C-alpha positions as CSV (number, residue, x, y, z in Angstrom):
1,X,0.1,-0.1,-0.1
2,X,1.1,3.2,-0.7
3,X,2.1,5.5,2.3
4,X,2.7,9.1,2.6
5,X,3.4,10.5,6.0
6,X,0.7,12.9,6.5
7,X,-1.4,14.1,9.2
8,X,-4.4,11.9,9.5
9,X,-7.0,15.3,9.8
10,X,-9.5,16.5,8.3
11,X,-12.4,14.4,6.4
12,X,-12.0,10.7,5.8
13,X,-10.0,9.7,2.2
14,X,-13.5,8.1,1.5
15,X,-15.3,11.6,1.4
16,X,-16.0,12.8,-1.9
17,X,-14.0,15.8,-3.5
18,X,-16.7,17.3,-5.6
19,X,-13.8,19.6,-7.0
20,X,-12.5,16.2,-8.7
21,X,-15.8,15.3,-10.3
22,X,-15.9,19.2,-11.6
23,X,-12.6,18.9,-13.0
24,X,-13.4,15.9,-14.8
25,X,-16.4,17.0,-16.2
26,X,-14.8,20.0,-17.6
27,X,-12.3,17.4,-19.2
28,X,-15.1,15.4,-20.7
29,X,-16.4,18.1,-22.5
30,X,-13.3,19.4,-23.9
31,X,-12.7,15.7,-25.1
32,X,-16.3,15.9,-26.4
33,X,-15.6,19.0,-28.1
34,X,-12.2,17.6,-29.6
35,X,-14.1,14.8,-30.9
36,X,-16.9,16.5,-32.6
37,X,-14.0,18.7,-34.3
38,X,-12.4,15.5,-35.3
39,X,-15.5,14.4,-36.9
40,X,-16.2,17.6,-38.4
41,X,-12.6,17.7,-40.2
42,X,-12.4,13.9,-41.3
43,X,-16.2,13.8,-42.5
44,X,-17.5,17.4,-43.6
45,X,-13.9,18.3,-44.4
46,X,-14.5,21.7,-42.7
47,X,-11.8,23.8,-40.6
48,X,-8.9,22.3,-42.6
49,X,-5.6,22.2,-40.6
50,X,-7.9,22.5,-37.0
51,X,-6.7,19.0,-35.6
52,X,-2.8,20.4,-35.8
53,X,-3.4,24.0,-34.9
54,X,-0.8,24.8,-31.4
55,X,-4.0,25.9,-29.6
56,X,-5.9,22.5,-29.9
57,X,-3.0,20.5,-29.3
58,X,-1.9,22.5,-26.5
59,X,-5.4,22.1,-24.8
60,X,-5.5,18.4,-25.9
61,X,-2.2,17.2,-24.4
62,X,-3.0,19.4,-21.1
63,X,-6.2,17.8,-20.4
64,X,-4.9,14.5,-21.3
65,X,-2.1,15.2,-18.6
66,X,-4.9,16.3,-15.9
67,X,-7.6,13.1,-16.9
68,X,-4.7,10.6,-16.0
69,X,-3.1,12.4,-13.0
70,X,-7.1,12.5,-11.9
71,X,-7.5,8.9,-12.8
72,X,-4.2,8.0,-10.6
73,X,-4.9,10.0,-7.7
74,X,-8.7,8.3,-7.4
75,X,-6.7,4.9,-8.0
76,X,-4.6,5.9,-4.3
77,X,-7.5,5.5,-2.6
78,X,-9.5,2.9,-4.1
79,X,-10.2,-0.3,-2.5
80,X,-9.5,-2.4,-5.3
81,X,-7.5,-1.4,-8.5
82,X,-7.3,-4.8,-10.1
83,X,-11.0,-4.9,-10.2
84,X,-11.5,-1.9,-11.8
85,X,-9.0,-2.0,-14.3
86,X,-10.2,-5.4,-15.6
87,X,-13.6,-4.0,-15.7
88,X,-12.2,-1.1,-17.2
89,X,-10.2,-3.6,-19.7
90,X,-13.2,-5.7,-21.1
91,X,-15.0,-1.9,-21.8
92,X,-11.8,-1.1,-23.6
93,X,-11.9,-4.1,-25.8
94,X,-15.7,-4.0,-27.0
95,X,-14.9,-0.5,-27.8
96,X,-12.1,-1.7,-29.8
97,X,-14.3,-4.0,-31.4
98,X,-17.0,-1.6,-32.1
99,X,-14.8,1.1,-34.1
100,X,-13.2,-1.8,-36.0
101,X,-16.8,-2.8,-37.4
102,X,-17.1,1.0,-37.9
103,X,-13.8,1.5,-39.9
104,X,-11.4,-1.3,-40.1
105,X,-8.6,0.6,-41.1
106,X,-8.5,3.5,-38.5
107,X,-10.0,1.8,-35.6
108,X,-9.0,2.4,-31.8
109,X,-6.1,-0.3,-31.0
110,X,-4.9,1.2,-27.6
111,X,-7.0,4.4,-26.6
112,X,-7.5,6.1,-23.4
113,X,-9.7,3.7,-21.8
114,X,-7.6,1.1,-22.7
115,X,-4.2,3.0,-21.3
116,X,-5.9,4.1,-18.6
117,X,-7.4,-0.2,-17.6
118,X,-3.6,-1.7,-17.8
119,X,-2.4,1.4,-15.8
120,X,-4.9,0.4,-12.5
121,X,-4.0,-3.5,-13.4
122,X,-0.2,-2.2,-13.3
123,X,-0.3,0.1,-10.2
124,X,-2.4,-2.7,-8.3
125,X,0.3,-5.2,-8.9
126,X,3.4,-2.6,-7.8
127,X,1.7,-0.7,-5.6
128,X,3.8,-2.7,-2.6
129,X,7.0,-1.8,-4.4
130,X,6.0,1.5,-4.7
131,X,5.6,2.1,-0.9
132,X,9.4,1.8,-0.6
133,X,10.2,4.7,-2.6
134,X,10.4,8.3,-0.5
135,X,7.9,10.5,-1.0
136,X,9.9,13.2,-1.5
137,X,11.6,11.1,-4.6
138,X,9.0,10.1,-5.9
139,X,7.5,13.1,-7.8
140,X,10.5,13.8,-9.1
141,X,11.2,10.5,-10.0
142,X,7.7,10.3,-12.2
143,X,7.9,13.2,-13.6
144,X,11.4,12.6,-15.4
145,X,10.5,9.6,-16.3
146,X,7.7,11.0,-17.8
147,X,9.8,13.9,-20.1
148,X,12.5,11.1,-20.6
149,X,9.7,8.9,-22.6
150,X,8.0,11.4,-24.4
151,X,11.0,12.3,-26.0
152,X,12.5,8.8,-26.4
153,X,9.0,7.5,-27.9
154,X,9.1,10.7,-30.3
155,X,12.5,10.0,-31.2
156,X,13.0,6.5,-31.8
157,X,10.8,4.8,-34.7
158,X,11.8,0.9,-34.3
159,X,11.8,-1.2,-37.5
160,X,9.2,-3.6,-35.8
161,X,5.5,-2.9,-35.2
162,X,4.9,-4.9,-32.2
163,X,6.3,-1.8,-29.5
164,X,3.5,0.3,-30.0
165,X,2.3,-0.8,-26.4
166,X,4.9,1.4,-25.2
167,X,5.0,4.2,-27.1
168,X,7.5,3.3,-29.7
169,X,5.4,3.1,-33.2
170,X,6.4,2.9,-36.8
171,X,4.2,3.9,-39.8
172,X,2.6,0.5,-40.1
173,X,0.9,1.3,-36.7
174,X,-2.4,3.1,-37.1
175,X,-4.8,3.7,-33.9
176,X,-7.8,6.1,-34.1
177,X,-6.9,7.1,-30.4
178,X,-3.5,6.2,-28.8
179,X,-2.6,6.9,-25.5
180,X,0.3,3.8,-25.1
181,X,1.6,2.6,-21.7
182,X,5.2,5.3,-22.0
183,X,5.1,7.8,-20.5
184,X,1.5,7.4,-19.4
185,X,1.8,5.1,-16.8
186,X,4.7,7.2,-15.4
187,X,2.0,10.1,-15.2
188,X,-0.7,7.8,-13.5
189,X,2.2,7.3,-11.2
190,X,2.4,10.8,-10.3
191,X,-1.2,11.2,-9.7
192,X,-1.3,8.4,-7.5
193,X,1.3,9.9,-5.4
194,X,-0.7,13.3,-5.2
195,X,-4.0,11.7,-4.3
196,X,-3.3,11.4,-0.3
197,X,-2.1,15.5,-0.4
198,X,-5.8,15.8,-2.4
199,X,-8.2,13.3,-0.7
200,X,-6.6,14.9,2.8
201,X,-7.3,18.2,2.1
202,X,-3.7,19.6,1.9
203,X,-4.6,21.6,-0.8
204,X,-5.8,25.3,-0.3
205,X,-9.2,25.5,0.7
206,X,-10.6,27.3,-2.2
207,X,-10.0,24.1,-4.4
208,X,-12.3,22.0,-2.0
209,X,-14.9,25.0,-2.1
210,X,-15.5,24.7,-6.2
211,X,-18.9,23.4,-7.2
212,X,-21.1,23.5,-9.9
213,X,-23.9,20.4,-9.8
214,X,-24.1,20.1,-13.8
215,X,-19.9,19.7,-14.0
216,X,-20.1,17.5,-11.1
217,X,-22.8,15.1,-12.7
218,X,-20.9,14.8,-15.6
219,X,-17.4,14.2,-14.1
220,X,-19.5,11.4,-12.0
221,X,-20.6,10.1,-14.8
222,X,-17.6,10.4,-17.0
223,X,-17.1,7.0,-18.5
224,X,-21.0,6.7,-19.8
225,X,-20.6,10.0,-21.0
226,X,-17.5,9.2,-22.7
227,X,-18.6,6.1,-24.2
228,X,-22.2,7.3,-25.9
229,X,-21.2,10.8,-26.8
230,X,-19.1,9.5,-30.2
231,X,-21.8,7.4,-31.6
232,X,-24.7,10.3,-31.1
233,X,-22.1,12.9,-32.5
234,X,-21.1,10.7,-35.4
235,X,-24.5,9.8,-35.9
236,X,-25.4,13.7,-36.4
237,X,-22.3,14.7,-37.9
238,X,-23.4,12.2,-40.8
239,X,-27.0,13.2,-40.9
240,X,-25.9,16.7,-41.4
241,X,-23.5,15.5,-43.9
242,X,-26.3,13.8,-46.1
243,X,-28.4,17.3,-45.2
244,X,-26.0,19.9,-46.4
245,X,-22.8,18.1,-48.1
246,X,-23.7,16.2,-50.5
């Protein structure tokens, strides 16, 4: 079990932190907007260059880092990460199957849900070993490894196509959504390190006072919103294409 020597004061870690739901809700809505933009570019052929615009790229990766960090933080207080990981892995396989049936040439091989499921499983397995790492060293280690493998996976292009799980991809690998274990597992571990600080109310008071009922609800149901929004959005985009872009 990951242990960080913090005073046991304030609410129990099991208490729901509304700010986390709120932030997760914002991230999910941002993700929905990003997917709709992708559908518009792909199927309506509008907004050329939008997907590679620097602002879009910056917001995309900022949202991704925050989402994985929050997932790691939640894992730090979860009672059964192995079960959560296996359940999420099953859902991920369904996502792969559905996207393959929709577009066999560009389906989701290893997207955000696949990555989070494997991260949860790995975290459950290595958590006892992580407890031996000094808590002051851990964030430096995880941040450093994140930076290192972000650079390595971009710089190294393997001849073999079998290293995509670890972020080393070549032109033969295609995935409509792609979040490899490296560097994202270290981002997840950084979130897990921060989790006890968050859940023991060690952040500024204003963080715990943030409220927005709508965003919190979206955040609490983030998985289902994620799973449902894309087929609905794609259906609407295709209807618009048939009506106005033929």
